[in-house]
mmCIF file of the C-alpha atoms, coordinates in Angstrom:
data_MODEL
# 
_entry.id   MODEL 
# 
loop_
_atom_site.group_PDB 
_atom_site.id 
_atom_site.type_symbol 
_atom_site.label_atom_id 
_atom_site.label_alt_id 
_atom_site.label_comp_id 
_atom_site.label_asym_id 
_atom_site.label_entity_id 
_atom_site.label_seq_id 
_atom_site.pdbx_PDB_ins_code 
_atom_site.Cartn_x 
_atom_site.Cartn_y 
_atom_site.Cartn_z 
_atom_site.occupancy 
_atom_site.B_iso_or_equiv 
_atom_site.pdbx_formal_charge 
_atom_site.auth_seq_id 
_atom_site.auth_comp_id 
_atom_site.auth_asym_id 
_atom_site.auth_atom_id 
_atom_site.pdbx_PDB_model_num 
ATOM 1   C CA . MET A 1 1   ? 4.978  12.183  -43.045 1.00 0.00 ? 1   MET A CA 1 
ATOM 2   C CA . ARG A 1 2   ? 2.184  13.096  -40.604 1.00 0.00 ? 2   ARG A CA 1 
ATOM 3   C CA . ILE A 1 3   ? 2.521  9.904   -38.754 1.00 0.00 ? 3   ILE A CA 1 
ATOM 4   C CA . TRP A 1 4   ? 6.336  10.790  -38.045 1.00 0.00 ? 4   TRP A CA 1 
ATOM 5   C CA . LEU A 1 5   ? 5.268  14.246  -37.323 1.00 0.00 ? 5   LEU A CA 1 
ATOM 6   C CA . LEU A 1 6   ? 2.645  13.067  -34.681 1.00 0.00 ? 6   LEU A CA 1 
ATOM 7   C CA . LEU A 1 7   ? 5.576  10.614  -33.174 1.00 0.00 ? 7   LEU A CA 1 
ATOM 8   C CA . ALA A 1 8   ? 8.064  13.449  -32.630 1.00 0.00 ? 8   ALA A CA 1 
ATOM 9   C CA . LEU A 1 9   ? 5.673  15.774  -30.939 1.00 0.00 ? 9   LEU A CA 1 
ATOM 10  C CA . THR A 1 10  ? 4.528  13.010  -28.824 1.00 0.00 ? 10  THR A CA 1 
ATOM 11  C CA . ALA A 1 11  ? 7.964  12.020  -27.770 1.00 0.00 ? 11  ALA A CA 1 
ATOM 12  C CA . ALA A 1 12  ? 9.036  15.827  -27.031 1.00 0.00 ? 12  ALA A CA 1 
ATOM 13  C CA . CYS A 1 13  ? 6.027  16.331  -25.012 1.00 0.00 ? 13  CYS A CA 1 
ATOM 14  C CA . ALA A 1 14  ? 6.622  13.135  -22.791 1.00 0.00 ? 14  ALA A CA 1 
ATOM 15  C CA . LYS A 1 15  ? 6.813  13.475  -19.018 1.00 0.00 ? 15  LYS A CA 1 
ATOM 16  C CA . GLN A 1 16  ? 10.390 14.598  -18.036 1.00 0.00 ? 16  GLN A CA 1 
ATOM 17  C CA . PRO A 1 17  ? 11.505 14.461  -14.564 1.00 0.00 ? 17  PRO A CA 1 
ATOM 18  C CA . VAL A 1 18  ? 11.821 18.074  -13.198 1.00 0.00 ? 18  VAL A CA 1 
ATOM 19  C CA . GLU A 1 19  ? 15.306 19.296  -12.451 1.00 0.00 ? 19  GLU A CA 1 
ATOM 20  C CA . GLY A 1 20  ? 13.824 21.824  -9.834  1.00 0.00 ? 20  GLY A CA 1 
ATOM 21  C CA . PRO A 1 21  ? 13.212 21.065  -6.274  1.00 0.00 ? 21  PRO A CA 1 
ATOM 22  C CA . ASP A 1 22  ? 11.704 17.652  -5.260  1.00 0.00 ? 22  ASP A CA 1 
ATOM 23  C CA . ARG A 1 23  ? 7.787  17.619  -4.709  1.00 0.00 ? 23  ARG A CA 1 
ATOM 24  C CA . ALA A 1 24  ? 6.701  15.917  -1.484  1.00 0.00 ? 24  ALA A CA 1 
ATOM 25  C CA . PRO A 1 25  ? 7.051  12.063  -1.508  1.00 0.00 ? 25  PRO A CA 1 
ATOM 26  C CA . GLU A 1 26  ? 4.328  9.886   -3.274  1.00 0.00 ? 26  GLU A CA 1 
ATOM 27  C CA . VAL A 1 27  ? 3.878  6.111   -2.757  1.00 0.00 ? 27  VAL A CA 1 
ATOM 28  C CA . MET A 1 28  ? 5.010  4.580   -5.705  1.00 0.00 ? 28  MET A CA 1 
ATOM 29  C CA . LYS A 1 29  ? 4.222  0.724   -6.380  1.00 0.00 ? 29  LYS A CA 1 
ATOM 30  C CA . LEU A 1 30  ? 7.035  -1.229  -8.283  1.00 0.00 ? 30  LEU A CA 1 
ATOM 31  C CA . GLY A 1 31  ? 4.314  -2.754  -10.854 1.00 0.00 ? 31  GLY A CA 1 
ATOM 32  C CA . GLY A 1 32  ? 3.096  -6.143  -9.773  1.00 0.00 ? 32  GLY A CA 1 
ATOM 33  C CA . THR A 1 33  ? 5.895  -6.872  -7.602  1.00 0.00 ? 33  THR A CA 1 
ATOM 34  C CA . GLY A 1 34  ? 4.158  -6.365  -4.198  1.00 0.00 ? 34  GLY A CA 1 
ATOM 35  C CA . VAL A 1 35  ? 6.549  -3.684  -3.315  1.00 0.00 ? 35  VAL A CA 1 
ATOM 36  C CA . ALA A 1 36  ? 6.447  0.138   -3.029  1.00 0.00 ? 36  ALA A CA 1 
ATOM 37  C CA . ILE A 1 37  ? 8.637  3.040   -2.192  1.00 0.00 ? 37  ILE A CA 1 
ATOM 38  C CA . ASP A 1 38  ? 8.132  6.848   -1.251  1.00 0.00 ? 38  ASP A CA 1 
ATOM 39  C CA . ALA A 1 39  ? 9.759  8.937   -3.945  1.00 0.00 ? 39  ALA A CA 1 
ATOM 40  C CA . PRO A 1 40  ? 9.570  12.585  -4.732  1.00 0.00 ? 40  PRO A CA 1 
ATOM 41  C CA . GLY A 1 41  ? 6.170  13.143  -7.079  1.00 0.00 ? 41  GLY A CA 1 
ATOM 42  C CA . ASN A 1 42  ? 7.863  14.704  -9.893  1.00 0.00 ? 42  ASN A CA 1 
ATOM 43  C CA . TRP A 1 43  ? 10.502 11.588  -10.387 1.00 0.00 ? 43  TRP A CA 1 
ATOM 44  C CA . GLU A 1 44  ? 9.687  9.188   -13.055 1.00 0.00 ? 44  GLU A CA 1 
ATOM 45  C CA . LEU A 1 45  ? 9.244  5.601   -12.465 1.00 0.00 ? 45  LEU A CA 1 
ATOM 46  C CA . SER A 1 46  ? 9.847  3.238   -15.229 1.00 0.00 ? 46  SER A CA 1 
ATOM 47  C CA . GLU A 1 47  ? 9.733  -0.453  -15.978 1.00 0.00 ? 47  GLU A CA 1 
ATOM 48  C CA . ARG A 1 48  ? 11.607 -2.631  -18.602 1.00 0.00 ? 48  ARG A CA 1 
ATOM 49  C CA . GLY A 1 49  ? 10.872 -6.531  -17.935 1.00 0.00 ? 49  GLY A CA 1 
ATOM 50  C CA . ASP A 1 50  ? 11.306 -6.886  -14.230 1.00 0.00 ? 50  ASP A CA 1 
ATOM 51  C CA . THR A 1 51  ? 13.448 -4.172  -13.540 1.00 0.00 ? 51  THR A CA 1 
ATOM 52  C CA . PHE A 1 52  ? 12.416 -0.783  -12.637 1.00 0.00 ? 52  PHE A CA 1 
ATOM 53  C CA . ARG A 1 53  ? 14.278 2.802   -12.943 1.00 0.00 ? 53  ARG A CA 1 
ATOM 54  C CA . LEU A 1 54  ? 13.489 5.871   -10.749 1.00 0.00 ? 54  LEU A CA 1 
ATOM 55  C CA . ASP A 1 55  ? 14.766 9.030   -12.679 1.00 0.00 ? 55  ASP A CA 1 
ATOM 56  C CA . GLY A 1 56  ? 15.062 12.213  -10.757 1.00 0.00 ? 56  GLY A CA 1 
ATOM 57  C CA . GLY A 1 57  ? 17.035 13.819  -13.256 1.00 0.00 ? 57  GLY A CA 1 
ATOM 58  C CA . LYS A 1 58  ? 20.356 14.381  -14.081 1.00 0.00 ? 58  LYS A CA 1 
ATOM 59  C CA . ASP A 1 59  ? 22.753 12.100  -11.739 1.00 0.00 ? 59  ASP A CA 1 
ATOM 60  C CA . ARG A 1 60  ? 19.587 11.237  -9.404  1.00 0.00 ? 60  ARG A CA 1 
ATOM 61  C CA . LYS A 1 61  ? 18.595 7.711   -10.651 1.00 0.00 ? 61  LYS A CA 1 
ATOM 62  C CA . VAL A 1 62  ? 17.789 4.613   -8.472  1.00 0.00 ? 62  VAL A CA 1 
ATOM 63  C CA . TRP A 1 63  ? 17.373 0.911   -9.586  1.00 0.00 ? 63  TRP A CA 1 
ATOM 64  C CA . PHE A 1 64  ? 15.024 -1.869  -8.656  1.00 0.00 ? 64  PHE A CA 1 
ATOM 65  C CA . THR A 1 65  ? 15.874 -5.382  -9.370  1.00 0.00 ? 65  THR A CA 1 
ATOM 66  C CA . PRO A 1 66  ? 14.477 -8.434  -8.410  1.00 0.00 ? 66  PRO A CA 1 
ATOM 67  C CA . MET A 1 67  ? 17.225 -11.058 -6.963  1.00 0.00 ? 67  MET A CA 1 
ATOM 68  C CA . PRO A 1 68  ? 17.529 -13.822 -4.136  1.00 0.00 ? 68  PRO A CA 1 
ATOM 69  C CA . VAL A 1 69  ? 18.125 -12.907 -0.566  1.00 0.00 ? 69  VAL A CA 1 
ATOM 70  C CA . LEU A 1 70  ? 21.312 -14.836 0.399   1.00 0.00 ? 70  LEU A CA 1 
ATOM 71  C CA . ALA A 1 71  ? 21.890 -12.849 3.325   1.00 0.00 ? 71  ALA A CA 1 
ATOM 72  C CA . LYS A 1 72  ? 20.500 -14.000 6.599   1.00 0.00 ? 72  LYS A CA 1 
ATOM 73  C CA . THR A 1 73  ? 21.293 -10.497 8.524   1.00 0.00 ? 73  THR A CA 1 
ATOM 74  C CA . ALA A 1 74  ? 22.187 -7.099  7.639   1.00 0.00 ? 74  ALA A CA 1 
ATOM 75  C CA . ASP A 1 75  ? 25.586 -7.579  8.721   1.00 0.00 ? 75  ASP A CA 1 
ATOM 76  C CA . ASP A 1 76  ? 25.716 -10.654 5.984   1.00 0.00 ? 76  ASP A CA 1 
ATOM 77  C CA . TYR A 1 77  ? 24.282 -8.367  3.389   1.00 0.00 ? 77  TYR A CA 1 
ATOM 78  C CA . TYR A 1 78  ? 26.787 -5.510  3.862   1.00 0.00 ? 78  TYR A CA 1 
ATOM 79  C CA . ARG A 1 79  ? 29.775 -8.145  3.684   1.00 0.00 ? 79  ARG A CA 1 
ATOM 80  C CA . GLU A 1 80  ? 28.341 -9.278  0.327   1.00 0.00 ? 80  GLU A CA 1 
ATOM 81  C CA . GLU A 1 81  ? 28.098 -5.984  -1.205  1.00 0.00 ? 81  GLU A CA 1 
ATOM 82  C CA . CYS A 1 82  ? 29.274 -2.723  0.641   1.00 0.00 ? 82  CYS A CA 1 
ATOM 83  C CA . GLY A 1 83  ? 32.049 -4.664  2.303   1.00 0.00 ? 83  GLY A CA 1 
ATOM 84  C CA . LYS A 1 84  ? 33.815 -5.474  -0.616  1.00 0.00 ? 84  LYS A CA 1 
ATOM 85  C CA . VAL A 1 85  ? 34.123 -1.861  -1.751  1.00 0.00 ? 85  VAL A CA 1 
ATOM 86  C CA . ALA A 1 86  ? 34.092 0.389   1.509   1.00 0.00 ? 86  ALA A CA 1 
ATOM 87  C CA . ARG A 1 87  ? 36.555 2.813   2.307   1.00 0.00 ? 87  ARG A CA 1 
ATOM 88  C CA . GLY A 1 88  ? 36.173 3.409   6.059   1.00 0.00 ? 88  GLY A CA 1 
ATOM 89  C CA . PRO A 1 89  ? 33.143 1.957   8.367   1.00 0.00 ? 89  PRO A CA 1 
ATOM 90  C CA . GLY A 1 90  ? 29.809 2.028   6.686   1.00 0.00 ? 90  GLY A CA 1 
ATOM 91  C CA . VAL A 1 91  ? 26.147 1.867   7.695   1.00 0.00 ? 91  VAL A CA 1 
ATOM 92  C CA . HIS A 1 92  ? 24.165 -1.699  7.853   1.00 0.00 ? 92  HIS A CA 1 
ATOM 93  C CA . GLU A 1 93  ? 20.862 -1.982  9.453   1.00 0.00 ? 93  GLU A CA 1 
ATOM 94  C CA . VAL A 1 94  ? 17.389 -3.446  9.231   1.00 0.00 ? 94  VAL A CA 1 
ATOM 95  C CA . THR A 1 95  ? 14.998 -0.425  8.438   1.00 0.00 ? 95  THR A CA 1 
ATOM 96  C CA . ALA A 1 96  ? 11.562 -0.309  10.183  1.00 0.00 ? 96  ALA A CA 1 
ATOM 97  C CA . ASN A 1 97  ? 9.997  -1.602  6.842   1.00 0.00 ? 97  ASN A CA 1 
ATOM 98  C CA . GLY A 1 98  ? 11.878 -4.696  7.251   1.00 0.00 ? 98  GLY A CA 1 
ATOM 99  C CA . ALA A 1 99  ? 14.548 -4.272  4.545   1.00 0.00 ? 99  ALA A CA 1 
ATOM 100 C CA . PHE A 1 100 ? 18.440 -4.708  4.934   1.00 0.00 ? 100 PHE A CA 1 
ATOM 101 C CA . TYR A 1 101 ? 19.933 -1.508  4.292   1.00 0.00 ? 101 TYR A CA 1 
ATOM 102 C CA . GLU A 1 102 ? 23.479 -0.763  3.418   1.00 0.00 ? 102 GLU A CA 1 
ATOM 103 C CA . GLN A 1 103 ? 25.595 2.593   2.884   1.00 0.00 ? 103 GLN A CA 1 
ATOM 104 C CA . CYS A 1 104 ? 29.129 3.168   2.630   1.00 0.00 ? 104 CYS A CA 1 
ATOM 105 C CA . THR A 1 105 ? 31.578 5.288   0.644   1.00 0.00 ? 105 THR A CA 1 
ATOM 106 C CA . ALA A 1 106 ? 34.152 3.974   -1.849  1.00 0.00 ? 106 ALA A CA 1 
ATOM 107 C CA . ALA A 1 107 ? 36.944 5.141   -3.829  1.00 0.00 ? 107 ALA A CA 1 
ATOM 108 C CA . SER A 1 108 ? 36.697 5.760   -7.258  1.00 0.00 ? 108 SER A CA 1 
ATOM 109 C CA . GLU A 1 109 ? 37.826 8.342   -10.121 1.00 0.00 ? 109 GLU A CA 1 
ATOM 110 C CA . SER A 1 110 ? 36.231 11.111  -11.830 1.00 0.00 ? 110 SER A CA 1 
ATOM 111 C CA . ARG A 1 111 ? 36.214 11.665  -15.842 1.00 0.00 ? 111 ARG A CA 1 
ATOM 112 C CA . ASP A 1 112 ? 39.248 13.457  -15.603 1.00 0.00 ? 112 ASP A CA 1 
ATOM 113 C CA . GLY A 1 113 ? 41.243 11.051  -13.437 1.00 0.00 ? 113 GLY A CA 1 
ATOM 114 C CA . LYS A 1 114 ? 40.841 12.635  -9.990  1.00 0.00 ? 114 LYS A CA 1 
ATOM 115 C CA . PRO A 1 115 ? 39.992 10.901  -7.168  1.00 0.00 ? 115 PRO A CA 1 
ATOM 116 C CA . VAL A 1 116 ? 36.232 11.004  -5.774  1.00 0.00 ? 116 VAL A CA 1 
ATOM 117 C CA . ALA A 1 117 ? 34.456 9.486   -3.020  1.00 0.00 ? 117 ALA A CA 1 
ATOM 118 C CA . VAL A 1 118 ? 31.193 7.603   -4.208  1.00 0.00 ? 118 VAL A CA 1 
ATOM 119 C CA . THR A 1 119 ? 28.085 6.940   -1.899  1.00 0.00 ? 119 THR A CA 1 
ATOM 120 C CA . TYR A 1 120 ? 27.009 3.351   -2.496  1.00 0.00 ? 120 TYR A CA 1 
ATOM 121 C CA . VAL A 1 121 ? 23.682 2.251   -1.257  1.00 0.00 ? 121 VAL A CA 1 
ATOM 122 C CA . ARG A 1 122 ? 21.978 -0.846  -1.289  1.00 0.00 ? 122 ARG A CA 1 
ATOM 123 C CA . SER A 1 123 ? 18.641 -1.993  0.122   1.00 0.00 ? 123 SER A CA 1 
ATOM 124 C CA . ILE A 1 124 ? 16.862 -5.263  -0.330  1.00 0.00 ? 124 ILE A CA 1 
ATOM 125 C CA . VAL A 1 125 ? 13.257 -6.467  1.008   1.00 0.00 ? 125 VAL A CA 1 
ATOM 126 C CA . ARG A 1 126 ? 12.160 -10.063 0.844   1.00 0.00 ? 126 ARG A CA 1 
ATOM 127 C CA . VAL A 1 127 ? 8.800  -10.861 -1.114  1.00 0.00 ? 127 VAL A CA 1 
ATOM 128 C CA . GLY A 1 128 ? 8.038  -14.399 -0.728  1.00 0.00 ? 128 GLY A CA 1 
ATOM 129 C CA . ASP A 1 129 ? 11.070 -16.487 -1.803  1.00 0.00 ? 129 ASP A CA 1 
ATOM 130 C CA . LYS A 1 130 ? 12.932 -13.699 -3.480  1.00 0.00 ? 130 LYS A CA 1 
ATOM 131 C CA . GLY A 1 131 ? 13.687 -10.131 -2.938  1.00 0.00 ? 131 GLY A CA 1 
ATOM 132 C CA . MET A 1 132 ? 13.480 -6.890  -4.584  1.00 0.00 ? 132 MET A CA 1 
ATOM 133 C CA . ARG A 1 133 ? 16.820 -4.622  -4.490  1.00 0.00 ? 133 ARG A CA 1 
ATOM 134 C CA . CYS A 1 134 ? 17.052 -0.987  -4.392  1.00 0.00 ? 134 CYS A CA 1 
ATOM 135 C CA . ARG A 1 135 ? 20.570 0.525   -5.678  1.00 0.00 ? 135 ARG A CA 1 
ATOM 136 C CA . PHE A 1 136 ? 22.503 3.272   -6.584  1.00 0.00 ? 136 PHE A CA 1 
ATOM 137 C CA . GLU A 1 137 ? 25.973 5.121   -6.753  1.00 0.00 ? 137 GLU A CA 1 
ATOM 138 C CA . ALA A 1 138 ? 26.012 8.942   -6.279  1.00 0.00 ? 138 ALA A CA 1 
ATOM 139 C CA . ILE A 1 139 ? 29.152 11.313  -6.040  1.00 0.00 ? 139 ILE A CA 1 
ATOM 140 C CA . GLY A 1 140 ? 27.535 14.476  -3.951  1.00 0.00 ? 140 GLY A CA 1 
ATOM 141 C CA . ASP A 1 141 ? 24.285 15.066  -2.176  1.00 0.00 ? 141 ASP A CA 1 
ATOM 142 C CA . ALA A 1 142 ? 22.361 11.820  -2.440  1.00 0.00 ? 142 ALA A CA 1 
ATOM 143 C CA . THR A 1 143 ? 19.796 12.620  0.042   1.00 0.00 ? 143 THR A CA 1 
ATOM 144 C CA . ALA A 1 144 ? 16.931 12.307  -2.009  1.00 0.00 ? 144 ALA A CA 1 
ATOM 145 C CA . GLN A 1 145 ? 18.171 8.764   -3.392  1.00 0.00 ? 145 GLN A CA 1 
ATOM 146 C CA . ILE A 1 146 ? 18.788 7.550   0.139   1.00 0.00 ? 146 ILE A CA 1 
ATOM 147 C CA . ALA A 1 147 ? 15.306 8.387   1.420   1.00 0.00 ? 147 ALA A CA 1 
ATOM 148 C CA . VAL A 1 148 ? 13.913 6.276   -1.561  1.00 0.00 ? 148 VAL A CA 1 
ATOM 149 C CA . CYS A 1 149 ? 16.221 3.158   -0.813  1.00 0.00 ? 149 CYS A CA 1 
ATOM 150 C CA . ARG A 1 150 ? 15.461 3.546   3.186   1.00 0.00 ? 150 ARG A CA 1 
ATOM 151 C CA . SER A 1 151 ? 11.494 3.457   2.048   1.00 0.00 ? 151 SER A CA 1 
ATOM 152 C CA . LEU A 1 152 ? 11.747 0.199   0.396   1.00 0.00 ? 152 LEU A CA 1 
ATOM 153 C CA . ARG A 1 153 ? 8.605  -2.202  1.705   1.00 0.00 ? 153 ARG A CA 1 
ATOM 154 C CA . LYS A 1 154 ? 6.542  -4.936  1.267   1.00 0.00 ? 154 LYS A CA 1 
ATOM 155 C CA . MET A 1 155 ? 2.924  -3.773  0.517   1.00 0.00 ? 155 MET A CA 1 
# 
């Protein structure tokens, strides 16, 4: 009984992402992947296998996954990803950190069936013969998540 109570208290006291204002960005390393990001200091980075999740609270999550980099240019990367779902023109470029970055708006539906615009962001950086991809989709303000994906870089 005491062990279950201790486990329950430990789980209840575990670090939770802050819903309030974001703290100043901090460098966060994605395990032993050789990749880093800048993220608000009160966001929580968790690892499951070779995938990472950055949690900034309700509706503010960013995922990082290893994958092959098939695109040779930012334009190619855009055609592979955003180009398939975009509604109108989007952004596709190479960041100052050397990552392919894309951002576009896609049409979707809310839970009550109303049309909504979804911000769709992907970036990928080469690390050796593979890549690490940053991705998220958001409805509404996604400024913090965009900054995270734009900061993706090799260490």
